[in-house]
N, C-alpha and C positions, 0 to 999 in steps of 0.2 A: 504494500500500500504506500502510495506517495501522493503528497500534495506539494507542488512546487510553485512558489510565488515568483513573479518577475514583474519588472516595470518600475521598481523603485529607483529614485534618482535624486540628485540635487536640483532644485527648481527655485526660481525666484518667486517672491510673494505675488499673488495674482495669477500665477501660472496654473497649468493643468497637467495631470498625469492619469494614465490608465494602468491599473494593476491587473495582472492576470494570475489565475491559480489553476494550474493544470493537474488534473486528478488521474490516478491510475491505480489499478489493483483492487478496485471495488466498484459496485454498481452505482456510479455517480448519480444517475437520474432518480434513484430512490432516496437520496439523502438531502436533508435541508443543509443549506450552506450559509456561512456567516463570514464576515470580516471583523477582526479585532485589531486593536492597535495598542501599543505600549510605548508611552513617552518616557524619556529618561527620568528615573527616580519615581515613576508612578506605576500604578497597577495596570494590568492589561484590561481593557474595556471593550465591550462589544459595540460596534458602530452600525451594523446593518445585518438583516437576515433575509434570505430568500428561500422559500420552501421548495420542495422537489417539484411542485406544480407551478412555480413561478410567482407565488404570492409574496409580496414584499412587505416587511414591517420592521419595527424596532430600530428605525434610524435614530442614532444618538443625536441629542438636540443640537450640538454644535456643528453637525455636518448636514443637517436637514436643509434641503434646497441647493446644496453644493455638491454632494456626493450621490452617485447612483450605483446601486448594486444590480447585477444582471448575471445571467448564466446561459450557456449554450450546451444543452444536454447532448447534442450530436458531437460536440467537440470535447466533452468532459471538462469543461472549463468554466470557471467563475470569474467575474470581472468586477472591478470597482473603478468607476469613472470619478475623478476628483477634480473639481473646478474651483476657481477662486481660492487657491491655497494660501494659507497664512502660516507664519512661523509656529503657531500653536498646533498645527497639523504634523509637525515633525515627530516621527515615531517609527518604530518597527511595526509593519503591518503583517498580520497573520491571517491566513484562511483556515477555516474550520469546517469540518463535515460531521454531521450527526444524524444517526437514525437509531432511535431507541437508546440502547446502552452502548452502541458502537460509535466511537468518537475518534476523529483523526485531526491532527494539526499539521500545518506546514511549518517550514523552518523560519519563515519571515523574510521580508524585504524592507530595506531601509528607505524611508522617505525623509528628505531634509529640505525644509523650506527656508531659504536664506538669501539675502541680497549680497 
């Protein structure tokens, strides 16, 4: 089983990034998917959820209206489109898969927002 995030980078404030999470080794289309992030010195927090059927909920307040979660079950991939980035969005971003008691995490991708 693997979840591999990509797309993290150094970006200027106001910029955009799209993160991807490529899944393998399990039936991706049966799993709810989430994005989490962990800023330096802070706890890991959930920022968005998309169910296996594509229902989206639980956007964290600070990203509502700026971030969009999506998935492509044909490509076994989850995405996070991030717009209007601010320095407060600097964190390691993790993808997460869950079905019942079966949980998988990716290794994380670093997003740094700085001028």
